[in-house]
mmCIF file as gemmi writes it, N, C-alpha and C atoms, coordinates in Angstrom:
data_model
loop_
_atom_site.group_PDB
_atom_site.id
_atom_site.type_symbol
_atom_site.label_atom_id
_atom_site.label_alt_id
_atom_site.label_comp_id
_atom_site.label_asym_id
_atom_site.label_entity_id
_atom_site.label_seq_id
_atom_site.pdbx_PDB_ins_code
_atom_site.Cartn_x
_atom_site.Cartn_y
_atom_site.Cartn_z
_atom_site.occupancy
_atom_site.B_iso_or_equiv
_atom_site.pdbx_formal_charge
_atom_site.auth_seq_id
_atom_site.auth_asym_id
_atom_site.pdbx_PDB_model_num
ATOM 1 N N . MET Axp A 1 ? 0.813 -1.29 0.158 1 0 ? 1 A 1
ATOM 2 C CA . MET Axp A 1 ? -0.356 -0.302 0.425 1 0 ? 1 A 1
ATOM 3 C C . MET Axp A 1 ? 0.92 1.423 -0.104 1 0 ? 1 A 1
ATOM 4 N N . HIS Axp A 2 ? 0.666 1.861 -1.007 1 0 ? 2 A 1
ATOM 5 C CA . HIS Axp A 2 ? 1.707 3.801 -0.806 1 0 ? 2 A 1
ATOM 6 C C . HIS Axp A 2 ? 0.867 4.568 -0.126 1 0 ? 2 A 1
ATOM 7 N N . SER Axp A 3 ? 1.663 4.695 0.657 1 0 ? 3 A 1
ATOM 8 C CA . SER Axp A 3 ? 1.643 6.556 1.369 1 0 ? 3 A 1
ATOM 9 C C . SER Axp A 3 ? 2.002 7.701 0.902 1 0 ? 3 A 1
ATOM 10 N N . TRP Axp A 4 ? 1.003 8.414 1.421 1 0 ? 4 A 1
ATOM 11 C CA . TRP Axp A 4 ? 1.069 9.865 1.325 1 0 ? 4 A 1
ATOM 12 C C . TRP Axp A 4 ? -0.166 10.656 2.073 1 0 ? 4 A 1
ATOM 13 N N . PRO Axp A 5 ? 1.362 12.091 2.365 1 0 ? 5 A 1
ATOM 14 C CA . PRO Axp A 5 ? 1.487 12.573 2.721 1 0 ? 5 A 1
ATOM 15 C C . PRO Axp A 5 ? -0.146 13.535 2.569 1 0 ? 5 A 1
ATOM 16 N N . VAL Axp A 6 ? -0.659 13.693 3.264 1 0 ? 6 A 1
ATOM 17 C CA . VAL Axp A 6 ? -2.042 14.423 3.578 1 0 ? 6 A 1
ATOM 18 C C . VAL Axp A 6 ? -1.948 16.134 2.489 1 0 ? 6 A 1
ATOM 19 N N . GLN Axp A 7 ? -0.571 16.371 2.64 1 0 ? 7 A 1
ATOM 20 C CA . GLN Axp A 7 ? -0.515 18.1 1.748 1 0 ? 7 A 1
ATOM 21 C C . GLN Axp A 7 ? -0.252 16.795 0.453 1 0 ? 7 A 1
ATOM 22 N N . ASP Axp A 8 ? 0.231 16.097 -0.13 1 0 ? 8 A 1
ATOM 23 C CA . ASP Axp A 8 ? 0.806 15.277 -1.411 1 0 ? 8 A 1
ATOM 24 C C . ASP Axp A 8 ? -0.852 14.851 -1.997 1 0 ? 8 A 1
ATOM 25 N N . ALA Axp A 9 ? -1.557 14.162 -0.727 1 0 ? 9 A 1
ATOM 26 C CA . ALA Axp A 9 ? -3.204 13.667 -1.322 1 0 ? 9 A 1
ATOM 27 C C . ALA Axp A 9 ? -3.974 15.123 -1.766 1 0 ? 9 A 1
ATOM 28 N N . LYS Axp A 10 ? -4.129 16.01 -0.863 1 0 ? 10 A 1
ATOM 29 C CA . LYS Axp A 10 ? -4.816 17.268 -1.503 1 0 ? 10 A 1
ATOM 30 C C . LYS Axp A 10 ? -3.777 17.562 -2.936 1 0 ? 10 A 1
ATOM 31 N N . ALA Axp A 11 ? -3.058 18.241 -2.362 1 0 ? 11 A 1
ATOM 32 C CA . ALA Axp A 11 ? -2.271 18.982 -4.02 1 0 ? 11 A 1
ATOM 33 C C . ALA Axp A 11 ? -2.872 17.772 -5.318 1 0 ? 11 A 1
ATOM 34 N N . ARG Axp A 12 ? -2.433 16.244 -5.471 1 0 ? 12 A 1
ATOM 35 C CA . ARG Axp A 12 ? -2.657 15.963 -6.195 1 0 ? 12 A 1
ATOM 36 C C . ARG Axp A 12 ? -3.018 14.517 -6.18 1 0 ? 12 A 1
ATOM 37 N N . PHE Axp A 13 ? -5.175 15.299 -6.159 1 0 ? 13 A 1
ATOM 38 C CA . PHE Axp A 13 ? -5.928 14.534 -5.697 1 0 ? 13 A 1
ATOM 39 C C . PHE Axp A 13 ? -6.645 13.392 -6.798 1 0 ? 13 A 1
ATOM 40 N N . SER Axp A 14 ? -6.124 13.853 -7.852 1 0 ? 14 A 1
ATOM 41 C CA . SER Axp A 14 ? -6.727 13.142 -9.199 1 0 ? 14 A 1
ATOM 42 C C . SER Axp A 14 ? -5.468 12.045 -8.823 1 0 ? 14 A 1
ATOM 43 N N . GLU Axp A 15 ? -4.254 12.677 -8.789 1 0 ? 15 A 1
ATOM 44 C CA . GLU Axp A 15 ? -3.425 11.366 -9.058 1 0 ? 15 A 1
ATOM 45 C C . GLU Axp A 15 ? -4.197 10.177 -8.429 1 0 ? 15 A 1
ATOM 46 N N . PHE Axp A 16 ? -4.112 10.758 -6.466 1 0 ? 16 A 1
ATOM 47 C CA . PHE Axp A 16 ? -4.418 9.847 -5.812 1 0 ? 16 A 1
ATOM 48 C C . PHE Axp A 16 ? -5.316 9.128 -5.606 1 0 ? 16 A 1
ATOM 49 N N . LEU Axp A 17 ? -6.789 9.307 -7.14 1 0 ? 17 A 1
ATOM 50 C CA . LEU Axp A 17 ? -7.281 8.313 -6.792 1 0 ? 17 A 1
ATOM 51 C C . LEU Axp A 17 ? -7.071 7.46 -8.086 1 0 ? 17 A 1
ATOM 52 N N . ASP Axp A 18 ? -6.678 7.911 -8.714 1 0 ? 18 A 1
ATOM 53 C CA . ASP Axp A 18 ? -6.32 6.949 -9.218 1 0 ? 18 A 1
ATOM 54 C C . ASP Axp A 18 ? -5.341 5.424 -9.618 1 0 ? 18 A 1
ATOM 55 N N . ALA Axp A 19 ? -4.481 6.514 -8.669 1 0 ? 19 A 1
ATOM 56 C CA . ALA Axp A 19 ? -4.009 5.234 -8.138 1 0 ? 19 A 1
ATOM 57 C C . ALA Axp A 19 ? -4.411 3.889 -6.891 1 0 ? 19 A 1
ATOM 58 N N . CYS Axp A 20 ? -5.603 4.78 -5.956 1 0 ? 20 A 1
ATOM 59 C CA . CYS Axp A 20 ? -6.39 4.025 -5.66 1 0 ? 20 A 1
ATOM 60 C C . CYS Axp A 20 ? -7.688 3.22 -6.262 1 0 ? 20 A 1
ATOM 61 N N . LEU Axp A 21 ? -7.737 4.009 -7.895 1 0 ? 21 A 1
ATOM 62 C CA . LEU Axp A 21 ? -8.466 2.615 -8.599 1 0 ? 21 A 1
ATOM 63 C C . LEU Axp A 21 ? -7.858 1.726 -9.221 1 0 ? 21 A 1
ATOM 64 N N . VAL Axp A 22 ? -6.507 1.771 -9.721 1 0 ? 22 A 1
ATOM 65 C CA . VAL Axp A 22 ? -5.516 1.341 -10.537 1 0 ? 22 A 1
ATOM 66 C C . VAL Axp A 22 ? -4.726 -0.143 -8.704 1 0 ? 22 A 1
ATOM 67 N N . GLU Axp A 23 ? -4.033 0.536 -8.275 1 0 ? 23 A 1
ATOM 68 C CA . GLU Axp A 23 ? -3.406 -0.015 -7.138 1 0 ? 23 A 1
ATOM 69 C C . GLU Axp A 23 ? -4.465 -0.574 -5.911 1 0 ? 23 A 1
ATOM 70 N N . GLY Axp A 24 ? -4.882 -0.19 -5.67 1 0 ? 24 A 1
ATOM 71 C CA . GLY Axp A 24 ? -5.108 -0.576 -4.317 1 0 ? 24 A 1
ATOM 72 C C . GLY Axp A 24 ? -6.112 0.048 -3.639 1 0 ? 24 A 1
ATOM 73 N N . PRO Axp A 25 ? -6.819 -0.154 -1.712 1 0 ? 25 A 1
ATOM 74 C CA . PRO Axp A 25 ? -5.912 1.457 -1.073 1 0 ? 25 A 1
ATOM 75 C C . PRO Axp A 25 ? -4.75 1.698 -0.981 1 0 ? 25 A 1
ATOM 76 N N . GLN Axp A 26 ? -4.76 3.336 -0.575 1 0 ? 26 A 1
ATOM 77 C CA . GLN Axp A 26 ? -3.924 4.276 -0.52 1 0 ? 26 A 1
ATOM 78 C C . GLN Axp A 26 ? -4.449 5.264 1.406 1 0 ? 26 A 1
ATOM 79 N N . MET Axp A 27 ? -2.266 4.688 1.604 1 0 ? 27 A 1
ATOM 80 C CA . MET Axp A 27 ? -2.181 5.088 2.606 1 0 ? 27 A 1
ATOM 81 C C . MET Axp A 27 ? -2.397 6.895 3.19 1 0 ? 27 A 1
ATOM 82 N N . VAL Axp A 28 ? -3.298 7.728 3.602 1 0 ? 28 A 1
ATOM 83 C CA . VAL Axp A 28 ? -2.81 9.672 4.022 1 0 ? 28 A 1
ATOM 84 C C . VAL Axp A 28 ? -1.836 9.433 5.423 1 0 ? 28 A 1
ATOM 85 N N . THR Axp A 29 ? -0.982 9.449 5.482 1 0 ? 29 A 1
ATOM 86 C CA . THR Axp A 29 ? 0.001 10.15 6.699 1 0 ? 29 A 1
ATOM 87 C C . THR Axp A 29 ? -0.526 11.998 6.809 1 0 ? 29 A 1
ATOM 88 N N . ARG Axp A 30 ? -0.103 11.863 8.508 1 0 ? 30 A 1
ATOM 89 C CA . ARG Axp A 30 ? -0.465 13.111 8.628 1 0 ? 30 A 1
ATOM 90 C C . ARG Axp A 30 ? 1.031 13.152 10.113 1 0 ? 30 A 1
ATOM 91 N N . ARG Axp A 31 ? 2.011 13.907 9.899 1 0 ? 31 A 1
ATOM 92 C CA . ARG Axp A 31 ? 3.386 13.947 9.934 1 0 ? 31 A 1
ATOM 93 C C . ARG Axp A 31 ? 3.864 13.114 10.323 1 0 ? 31 A 1
ATOM 94 N N . GLY Axp A 32 ? 3.557 12.401 9.213 1 0 ? 32 A 1
ATOM 95 C CA . GLY Axp A 32 ? 4.272 10.779 9.669 1 0 ? 32 A 1
ATOM 96 C C . GLY Axp A 32 ? 3.795 9.777 9.846 1 0 ? 32 A 1
ATOM 97 N N . THR Axp A 33 ? 2.553 9.706 10.703 1 0 ? 33 A 1
ATOM 98 C CA . THR Axp A 33 ? 1.671 8.937 11.453 1 0 ? 33 A 1
ATOM 99 C C . THR Axp A 33 ? 0.405 8.443 10.658 1 0 ? 33 A 1
ATOM 100 N N . GLU Axp A 34 ? -0.05 7.606 9.752 1 0 ? 34 A 1
ATOM 101 C CA . GLU Axp A 34 ? -0.576 7.025 9.48 1 0 ? 34 A 1
ATOM 102 C C . GLU Axp A 34 ? -1.904 7.579 9.596 1 0 ? 34 A 1
ATOM 103 N N . ALA Axp A 35 ? -3.054 8.563 8.861 1 0 ? 35 A 1
ATOM 104 C CA . ALA Axp A 35 ? -4.33 8.932 9.742 1 0 ? 35 A 1
ATOM 105 C C . ALA Axp A 35 ? -5.497 8.468 8.548 1 0 ? 35 A 1
ATOM 106 N N . ALA Axp A 36 ? -6.033 8.057 7.445 1 0 ? 36 A 1
ATOM 107 C CA . ALA Axp A 36 ? -6.607 7.499 7.178 1 0 ? 36 A 1
ATOM 108 C C . ALA Axp A 36 ? -6.386 6.816 5.702 1 0 ? 36 A 1
ATOM 109 N N . VAL Axp A 37 ? -7.494 6.052 5.176 1 0 ? 37 A 1
ATOM 110 C CA . VAL Axp A 37 ? -6.977 5.124 4.092 1 0 ? 37 A 1
ATOM 111 C C . VAL Axp A 37 ? -8.323 5.575 3.57 1 0 ? 37 A 1
ATOM 112 N N . LEU Axp A 38 ? -8.169 5.608 1.887 1 0 ? 38 A 1
ATOM 113 C CA . LEU Axp A 38 ? -8.647 6.266 0.721 1 0 ? 38 A 1
ATOM 114 C C . LEU Axp A 38 ? -8.827 4.705 -0.405 1 0 ? 38 A 1
ATOM 115 N N . VAL Axp A 39 ? -10.101 4.355 0.081 1 0 ? 39 A 1
ATOM 116 C CA . VAL Axp A 39 ? -10.592 2.44 -0.645 1 0 ? 39 A 1
ATOM 117 C C . VAL Axp A 39 ? -11.774 2.547 -2.204 1 0 ? 39 A 1
ATOM 118 N N . PRO Axp A 40 ? -11.309 1.319 -2.873 1 0 ? 40 A 1
ATOM 119 C CA . PRO Axp A 40 ? -11.74 1.462 -4.152 1 0 ? 40 A 1
ATOM 120 C C . PRO Axp A 40 ? -13.286 1.038 -3.7 1 0 ? 40 A 1
ATOM 121 N N . VAL Axp A 41 ? -14.848 1.849 -4.582 1 0 ? 41 A 1
ATOM 122 C CA . VAL Axp A 41 ? -15.964 1.231 -3.532 1 0 ? 41 A 1
ATOM 123 C C . VAL Axp A 41 ? -16.104 -0.011 -3.311 1 0 ? 41 A 1
ATOM 124 N N . GLN Axp A 42 ? -15.621 -0.686 -4.359 1 0 ? 42 A 1
ATOM 125 C CA . GLN Axp A 42 ? -16.235 -2.067 -4.695 1 0 ? 42 A 1
ATOM 126 C C . GLN Axp A 42 ? -15.926 -3.046 -3.289 1 0 ? 42 A 1
ATOM 127 N N . GLU Axp A 43 ? -14.135 -2.533 -3.165 1 0 ? 43 A 1
ATOM 128 C CA . GLU Axp A 43 ? -13.648 -2.75 -1.53 1 0 ? 43 A 1
ATOM 129 C C . GLU Axp A 43 ? -14.269 -2.583 -0.415 1 0 ? 43 A 1
ATOM 130 N N . TRP Axp A 44 ? -14.554 -0.965 -0.798 1 0 ? 44 A 1
ATOM 131 C CA . TRP Axp A 44 ? -15.705 -0.218 0.648 1 0 ? 44 A 1
ATOM 132 C C . TRP Axp A 44 ? -16.369 -1.571 0.616 1 0 ? 44 A 1
ATOM 133 N N . ARG Axp A 45 ? -17.96 -1.931 -0.238 1 0 ? 45 A 1
ATOM 134 C CA . ARG Axp A 45 ? -19.127 -2.812 -0.151 1 0 ? 45 A 1
ATOM 135 C C . ARG Axp A 45 ? -18.6 -3.925 0.248 1 0 ? 45 A 1
ATOM 136 N N . ARG Axp A 46 ? -17.645 -4.421 0.135 1 0 ? 46 A 1
ATOM 137 C CA . ARG Axp A 46 ? -17.188 -5.967 -0.064 1 0 ? 46 A 1
ATOM 138 C C . ARG Axp A 46 ? -16.949 -6 1.995 1 0 ? 46 A 1
ATOM 139 N N . MET Axp A 47 ? -15.967 -4.714 2.689 1 0 ? 47 A 1
ATOM 140 C CA . MET Axp A 47 ? -16.028 -5.076 3.556 1 0 ? 47 A 1
ATOM 141 C C . MET Axp A 47 ? -17.581 -4.796 4.102 1 0 ? 47 A 1
ATOM 142 N N . GLN Axp A 48 ? -18.531 -3.99 4.31 1 0 ? 48 A 1
ATOM 143 C CA . GLN Axp A 48 ? -19.251 -3.28 4.748 1 0 ? 48 A 1
ATOM 144 C C . GLN Axp A 48 ? -20.109 -4.94 4.734 1 0 ? 48 A 1
ATOM 145 N N . THR Axp A 49 ? -20.373 -5.393 3.869 1 0 ? 49 A 1
ATOM 146 C CA . THR Axp A 49 ? -21.221 -6.75 3.851 1 0 ? 49 A 1
ATOM 147 C C . THR Axp A 49 ? -20.529 -8.118 4.453 1 0 ? 49 A 1
ATOM 148 N N . ALA Axp A 50 ? -19.338 -7.606 5.006 1 0 ? 50 A 1
ATOM 149 C CA . ALA Axp A 50 ? -18.854 -8.866 5.541 1 0 ? 50 A 1
ATOM 150 C C . ALA Axp A 50 ? -18.187 -8.594 6.753 1 0 ? 50 A 1
ATOM 151 N N . THR Axp A 51 ? -19.2 -7.311 7.933 1 0 ? 51 A 1
ATOM 152 C CA . THR Axp A 51 ? -19.175 -7.201 8.709 1 0 ? 51 A 1
ATOM 153 C C . THR Axp A 51 ? -19.976 -6.937 9.312 1 0 ? 51 A 1
ATOM 154 N N . ARG Axp A 52 ? -21.267 -7.469 8.702 1 0 ? 52 A 1
ATOM 155 C CA . ARG Axp A 52 ? -22.725 -7.828 8.887 1 0 ? 52 A 1
ATOM 156 C C . ARG Axp A 52 ? -22.578 -9.434 9.255 1 0 ? 52 A 1
ATOM 157 N N . PRO Axp A 53 ? -23.393 -9.353 10.799 1 0 ? 53 A 1
ATOM 158 C CA . PRO Axp A 53 ? -23.289 -10.326 12.012 1 0 ? 53 A 1
ATOM 159 C C . PRO Axp A 53 ? -24.162 -11.802 10.416 1 0 ? 53 A 1
ATOM 160 N N . SER Axp A 54 ? -23.789 -13.013 10.802 1 0 ? 54 A 1
ATOM 161 C CA . SER Axp A 54 ? -24.294 -13.936 10 1 0 ? 54 A 1
ATOM 162 C C . SER Axp A 54 ? -25.325 -14.154 11.129 1 0 ? 54 A 1
ATOM 163 N N . LEU Axp A 55 ? -26.536 -14.918 10.609 1 0 ? 55 A 1
ATOM 164 C CA . LEU Axp A 55 ? -28.141 -15.467 11.284 1 0 ? 55 A 1
ATOM 165 C C . LEU Axp A 55 ? -27.405 -15.775 12.736 1 0 ? 55 A 1
ATOM 166 N N . LYS Axp A 56 ? -26.975 -16.672 13.508 1 0 ? 56 A 1
ATOM 167 C CA . LYS Axp A 56 ? -26.021 -17.745 13.827 1 0 ? 56 A 1
ATOM 168 C C . LYS Axp A 56 ? -25.66 -16.798 15.02 1 0 ? 56 A 1
ATOM 169 N N . GLN Axp A 57 ? -24.212 -15.526 14.1 1 0 ? 57 A 1
ATOM 170 C CA . GLN Axp A 57 ? -23.736 -14.66 15.584 1 0 ? 57 A 1
ATOM 171 C C . GLN Axp A 57 ? -25.473 -14.229 16.042 1 0 ? 57 A 1
ATOM 172 N N . LEU Axp A 58 ? -26.638 -13.716 15.406 1 0 ? 58 A 1
ATOM 173 C CA . LEU Axp A 58 ? -27.345 -13.451 15.76 1 0 ? 58 A 1
ATOM 174 C C . LEU Axp A 58 ? -28.419 -14.306 16.991 1 0 ? 58 A 1
ATOM 175 N N . LEU Axp A 59 ? -28.303 -15.342 16.246 1 0 ? 59 A 1
ATOM 176 C CA . LEU Axp A 59 ? -29.409 -15.907 17.302 1 0 ? 59 A 1
ATOM 177 C C . LEU Axp A 59 ? -29.068 -16.26 18.549 1 0 ? 59 A 1
ATOM 178 N N . LEU Axp A 60 ? -26.945 -16.571 18.444 1 0 ? 60 A 1
ATOM 179 C CA . LEU Axp A 60 ? -26.339 -16.599 20.509 1 0 ? 60 A 1
ATOM 180 C C . LEU Axp A 60 ? -25.925 -15.781 20.622 1 0 ? 60 A 1
ATOM 181 N N . SER Axp A 61 ? -26.088 -14.212 20.04 1 0 ? 61 A 1
ATOM 182 C CA . SER Axp A 61 ? -25.345 -12.471 20.74 1 0 ? 61 A 1
ATOM 183 C C . SER Axp A 61 ? -26.345 -12.583 21.65 1 0 ? 61 A 1
ATOM 184 N N . ASP Axp A 62 ? -26.263 -11.773 22.754 1 0 ? 62 A 1
ATOM 185 C CA . ASP Axp A 62 ? -26.783 -11.756 24.108 1 0 ? 62 A 1
ATOM 186 C C . ASP Axp A 62 ? -27.55 -10.52 23.986 1 0 ? 62 A 1
ATOM 187 N N . GLN Axp A 63 ? -27.34 -9.765 23.216 1 0 ? 63 A 1
ATOM 188 C CA . GLN Axp A 63 ? -28.835 -8.483 22.607 1 0 ? 63 A 1
ATOM 189 C C . GLN Axp A 63 ? -30.424 -8.433 22.317 1 0 ? 63 A 1
ATOM 190 N N . ALA Axp A 64 ? -30.997 -8.471 23.002 1 0 ? 64 A 1
ATOM 191 C CA . ALA Axp A 64 ? -32.475 -8.744 22.758 1 0 ? 64 A 1
ATOM 192 C C . ALA Axp A 64 ? -32.312 -8.845 21.589 1 0 ? 64 A 1
ATOM 193 N N . ARG Axp A 65 ? -33.601 -9.392 21.72 1 0 ? 65 A 1
ATOM 194 C CA . ARG Axp A 65 ? -34.369 -9.711 19.913 1 0 ? 65 A 1
ATOM 195 C C . ARG Axp A 65 ? -35.752 -9.165 20.222 1 0 ? 65 A 1
ATOM 196 N N . THR Axp A 66 ? -35.792 -8.276 20.902 1 0 ? 66 A 1
ATOM 197 C CA . THR Axp A 66 ? -37.588 -7.943 21.016 1 0 ? 66 A 1
ATOM 198 C C . THR Axp A 66 ? -38.292 -7.21 19.974 1 0 ? 66 A 1
ATOM 199 N N . ASP Axp A 67 ? -37.531 -6.971 19.403 1 0 ? 67 A 1
ATOM 200 C CA . ASP Axp A 67 ? -37.454 -5.939 18.339 1 0 ? 67 A 1
ATOM 201 C C . ASP Axp A 67 ? -38.32 -6.693 16.537 1 0 ? 67 A 1
ATOM 202 N N . MET Axp A 68 ? -38.08 -8.094 16.522 1 0 ? 68 A 1
ATOM 203 C CA . MET Axp A 68 ? -38.441 -9.126 15.879 1 0 ? 68 A 1
ATOM 204 C C . MET Axp A 68 ? -40.071 -8.682 15.531 1 0 ? 68 A 1
ATOM 205 N N . SER Axp A 69 ? -40.481 -8.446 14.604 1 0 ? 69 A 1
ATOM 206 C CA . SER Axp A 69 ? -42.066 -8.525 14.647 1 0 ? 69 A 1
ATOM 207 C C . SER Axp A 69 ? -42.041 -10.283 13.937 1 0 ? 69 A 1
ATOM 208 N N . LEU Axp A 70 ? -43.358 -10.81 15.037 1 0 ? 70 A 1
ATOM 209 C CA . LEU Axp A 70 ? -43.418 -12.146 14.559 1 0 ? 70 A 1
ATOM 210 C C . LEU Axp A 70 ? -45.477 -12.738 14.618 1 0 ? 70 A 1
ATOM 211 N N . PRO Axp A 71 ? -45.678 -13.124 14.154 1 0 ? 71 A 1
ATOM 212 C CA . PRO Axp A 71 ? -47.391 -12.575 13.775 1 0 ? 71 A 1
ATOM 213 C C . PRO Axp A 71 ? -47.507 -13.61 15.014 1 0 ? 71 A 1
ATOM 214 N N . PRO Axp A 72 ? -49.039 -12.916 15.289 1 0 ? 72 A 1
ATOM 215 C CA . PRO Axp A 72 ? -49.72 -13.903 16.475 1 0 ? 72 A 1
ATOM 216 C C . PRO Axp A 72 ? -49.759 -14.767 16.67 1 0 ? 72 A 1
ATOM 217 N N . ARG Axp A 73 ? -49.96 -15.49 18.231 1 0 ? 73 A 1
ATOM 218 C CA . ARG Axp A 73 ? -50.662 -17.084 18.031 1 0 ? 73 A 1
ATOM 219 C C . ARG Axp A 73 ? -51.092 -17.846 17.161 1 0 ? 73 A 1
ATOM 220 N N . GLY Axp A 74 ? -51.381 -18.545 16.985 1 0 ? 74 A 1
ATOM 221 C CA . GLY Axp A 74 ? -52.318 -19.073 16.503 1 0 ? 74 A 1
ATOM 222 C C . GLY Axp A 74 ? -53.053 -18.987 14.97 1 0 ? 74 A 1
ATOM 223 N N . GLN Axp A 75 ? -52.535 -17.282 14.668 1 0 ? 75 A 1
ATOM 224 C CA . GLN Axp A 75 ? -52.757 -16.834 13.173 1 0 ? 75 A 1
ATOM 225 C C . GLN Axp A 75 ? -52.057 -17.303 12.629 1 0 ? 75 A 1
ATOM 226 N N . ALA Axp A 76 ? -50.936 -18.596 12.384 1 0 ? 76 A 1
ATOM 227 C CA . ALA Axp A 76 ? -50.474 -19.155 11.47 1 0 ? 76 A 1
ATOM 228 C C . ALA Axp A 76 ? -51.317 -20.032 10.281 1 0 ? 76 A 1
ATOM 229 N N . LYS Axp A 77 ? -51.46 -19.329 8.878 1 0 ? 77 A 1
ATOM 230 C CA . LYS Axp A 77 ? -52.112 -20.805 8.161 1 0 ? 77 A 1
ATOM 231 C C . LYS Axp A 77 ? -50.984 -21.813 7.601 1 0 ? 77 A 1
ATOM 232 N N . ARG Axp A 78 ? -52.039 -22.778 7.984 1 0 ? 78 A 1
ATOM 233 C CA . ARG Axp A 78 ? -51.678 -23.764 7.406 1 0 ? 78 A 1
ATOM 234 C C . ARG Axp A 78 ? -52.227 -24.964 6.119 1 0 ? 78 A 1
ATOM 235 N N . ARG Axp A 79 ? -51.269 -25.423 5.373 1 0 ? 79 A 1
ATOM 236 C CA . ARG Axp A 79 ? -51.919 -26.23 4.32 1 0 ? 79 A 1
ATOM 237 C C . ARG Axp A 79 ? -52.687 -26.957 4.958 1 0 ? 79 A 1
ATOM 238 N N . SER Axp A 80 ? -53.584 -26.945 4.075 1 0 ? 80 A 1
ATOM 239 C CA . SER Axp A 80 ? -54.527 -28.102 3.922 1 0 ? 80 A 1
ATOM 240 C C . SER Axp A 80 ? -54.224 -29.886 3.296 1 0 ? 80 A 1
ATOM 241 N N . VAL Axp A 81 ? -53.995 -30.732 4.225 1 0 ? 81 A 1
ATOM 242 C CA . VAL Axp A 81 ? -54.223 -32.11 3.682 1 0 ? 81 A 1
ATOM 243 C C . VAL Axp A 81 ? -54.939 -32.827 2.684 1 0 ? 81 A 1
ATOM 244 N N . MET Axp A 82 ? -54.274 -33.451 1.668 1 0 ? 82 A 1
ATOM 245 C CA . MET Axp A 82 ? -54.925 -34.211 0.636 1 0 ? 82 A 1
ATOM 246 C C . MET Axp A 82 ? -55.122 -35.654 1.077 1 0 ? 82 A 1
ATOM 247 N N . PRO Axp A 83 ? -57.054 -35.809 1.176 1 0 ? 83 A 1
ATOM 248 C CA . PRO Axp A 83 ? -57.089 -37.415 1.786 1 0 ? 83 A 1
ATOM 249 C C . PRO Axp A 83 ? -56.226 -38.567 1.098 1 0 ? 83 A 1
ATOM 250 N N . LEU Axp A 84 ? -55.9 -39.492 1.953 1 0 ? 84 A 1
ATOM 251 C CA . LEU Axp A 84 ? -55.086 -40.634 0.476 1 0 ? 84 A 1
ATOM 252 C C . LEU Axp A 84 ? -56.193 -41.384 0.083 1 0 ? 84 A 1
ATOM 253 N N . LEU Axp A 85 ? -55.882 -42.152 -1.045 1 0 ? 85 A 1
ATOM 254 C CA . LEU Axp A 85 ? -57.238 -42.644 -1.701 1 0 ? 85 A 1
ATOM 255 C C . LEU Axp A 85 ? -56.982 -44.109 -1.517 1 0 ? 85 A 1
């Protein structure tokens, strides 16, 4: 990952953006310390979906699940059974 001082990233933003799109994530530093990363949108979306919890994680979590909307008891529709001939 290439590192850009903040003043270079600001002054040459178009080049900074092109490098991100071609080479991947680009690091921005401020006074020699890592401050931020510019990431292509496809990778950002991939990371966003990867951070969503799985169904297993949701069911095993300690967080309350009372906000789930469930149908009232006894209101479920049942399939009709065909008689055997």
